[in-house]
C-alpha positions in Angstrom: 11.6 -22.7 -3.0 11.4 -19.7 -5.3 9.1 -21.6 -7.7 6.8 -22.5 -4.8 6.6 -18.9 -3.7 5.7 -17.8 -7.3 3.0 -20.4 -7.6 1.5 -19.3 -4.2 1.6 -15.7 -5.2 -0.2 -16.5 -8.5 -2.9 -18.4 -6.7 -3.4 -15.6 -4.2 -3.5 -13.0 -7.0 -6.1 -15.2 -8.8 -8.2 -15.4 -5.7 -8.0 -11.7 -5.2 -9.3 -11.2 -8.8 -12.0 -13.7 -8.3 -13.2 -12.2 -5.0 -12.2 -8.6 -5.7 -15.8 -7.4 -5.2 -15.6 -8.5 -1.5 -12.2 -7.0 -0.7 -12.1 -3.7 1.2 -10.4 -1.6 -1.5 -9.4 2.0 -2.1 -8.2 3.8 -5.2 -5.7 6.7 -5.1 -3.9 8.8 -7.7 -0.3 9.3 -6.6 1.3 12.2 -8.6 4.9 11.2 -7.8 7.0 8.1 -7.7 7.2 6.4 -4.3 8.8 3.4 -2.6 7.0 0.6 -0.9 8.6 -2.6 0.5 12.0 -2.1 -1.2 10.5 -1.3 -4.6 9.9 2.0 -6.4 6.6 2.7 -8.2 6.0 5.4 -10.8 3.4 8.1 -10.4 -0.1 6.8 -11.4 -3.4 5.4 -10.2 -3.2 2.5 -7.7 -5.7 0.4 -5.8 -4.9 -1.0 -2.4 -7.0 -4.0 -1.2 -7.0 -5.4 2.3 -6.5 -9.2 1.8 -6.2 -10.1 5.5 -5.5 -8.1 8.7 -1.8 -7.7 7.7 -1.6 -8.2 4.0 -2.4 -5.6 1.3 -2.6 -6.1 -2.4 -1.3 -3.2 -4.5 -2.3 -2.8 -8.1 -1.3 -0.2 -10.7 -4.5 0.4 -12.6 -2.7 1.6 -15.7 -0.5 -1.5 -15.9 -0.9 -5.1 -15.1 1.4 -5.1 -12.1 0.5 -6.3 -8.7 2.3 -6.7 -5.4 1.4 -8.2 -2.1 2.8 -6.3 0.9 3.0 -7.6 4.5 2.2 -4.9 7.0 2.0 -4.2 10.7 -1.0 -3.1 12.6 -1.7 0.7 13.0 -4.3 1.4 15.7 -6.4 4.4 16.4 -9.3 5.0 14.0 -12.9 4.0 13.6 -14.9 2.6 10.6 -15.6 6.2 9.5 -11.9 6.7 8.6 -11.2 8.7 5.5 -9.5 6.4 3.0 -5.9 7.6 2.6 -2.3 6.7 2.0 0.3 8.4 4.1 3.9 9.0 3.1 7.1 10.0 4.8 9.2 12.1 2.4 12.9 12.9 2.5 13.9 15.5 -0.1 12.6 13.8 -3.3 12.1 10.3 -2.0 8.7 9.3 -0.6 8.0 6.1 1.3 4.5 4.7 2.1 4.1 4.7 5.9 0.5 4.0 6.5 -2.7 2.9 4.6 -6.2 3.6 6.0 -8.6 1.4 4.0 -12.3 1.8 4.6 -14.1 -1.0 6.4 -11.3 -1.5 8.8 -11.2 -0.2 12.4 -7.4 0.1 12.2 -4.8 0.9 9.6 -1.9 -0.8 8.0 1.6 0.3 9.0 4.4 -0.3 6.6 7.8 -1.3 7.8 10.7 1.1 7.3 13.1 -0.3 4.7 16.9 0.1 4.6 16.5 2.8 1.9 14.2 4.8 4.0 16.4 4.5 7.1 19.4 5.7 4.9 17.3 8.7 3.7 16.1 9.5 7.2 19.7 9.5 8.4 20.6 12.3 5.9 17.7 14.6 6.4 14.5 15.1 8.4 11.3 13.8 6.9 7.9 15.3 6.4 4.5 13.6 6.3 2.2 13.8 3.3 -1.2 12.2 3.0 -3.4 11.7 -0.1 -7.1 11.1 0.2 -8.4 8.1 -1.7 -11.7 6.8 -3.1 -13.2 3.9 -1.2 -14.8 2.2 -4.3 -12.1 0.8 -6.6 -13.7 -1.4 -9.2 
């Protein structure tokens, strides 16, 4: 089962590379480490590409690492949305909460992880948004 998942992931990443020009993508420089989908990422430059209506491909542009993230729907914006990534931060821990990728009427809502729920139980959070560039290649 795990092997099948790895093969499927490699195929999808290959398709994303082959068709990268047609994906709605944004690039953002995140100046701090952050958590997304139970994984912590270092500060750096990242691209976020909308694969489907609820799947986002995350790439660290300084390394060869990629991750696919399943998201929920976030409604409320138009196609003139400012590309951005929104975080919810608790003390020194920041978690991605929403992505607003250009070319999409709506955003991508990230699910709260167990780590974020634990952090939220200890202290109140604050929102932080970073603007992104809409062209990433």
